[in-house]
Steps between C-alpha positions, in 0.01 A plus 500: 500500500464871568302666781189542287489128417548408865221733610263359236585141599447581869164661421387199300601254772388690809180669387292186466183535706465267795197284562323361804335158498162538668301203628137608469323180608614151583202322345377158610839322491662651811765232544621534144513878532697478826754279325512739203556800731779305668656417162484861383613671822721242671305545824412215734164327460369674810605847381363424153164406652492818709585709195237324288227563758569875485395516133494739325869537576825567315690172505809636322610856437759676289535228235567529127197433281612157379556370855171649616316337211663164581391529865144588394493193273606275790231645728230475233593140421432422867150651471564847641390829356818706463638781289819695441462872566748764396628681805494880506819689430709571813464876449130466567569328833738766625375746756501862390810687604445778757 
């Protein structure tokens, strides 16, 4: 493998956009959503409940699309309104240099 192949491989692997899983509304089944948030995040039940009550809130950040979509499916199956949003590129977050 020459340098050009390595650079192309690195670009393909590392340039995937990251996604945030956003909980928009918990819906009528709060207990199920708290359990789903716990399953997705690994937080305690108490922290999951606190996070759920802050909706709309990013439950997970900086995830690949397939993992974000899986987390959204878990939350939706519990009755929540959730979506995966593509996060902005890091260059856009950076402060302008003086």
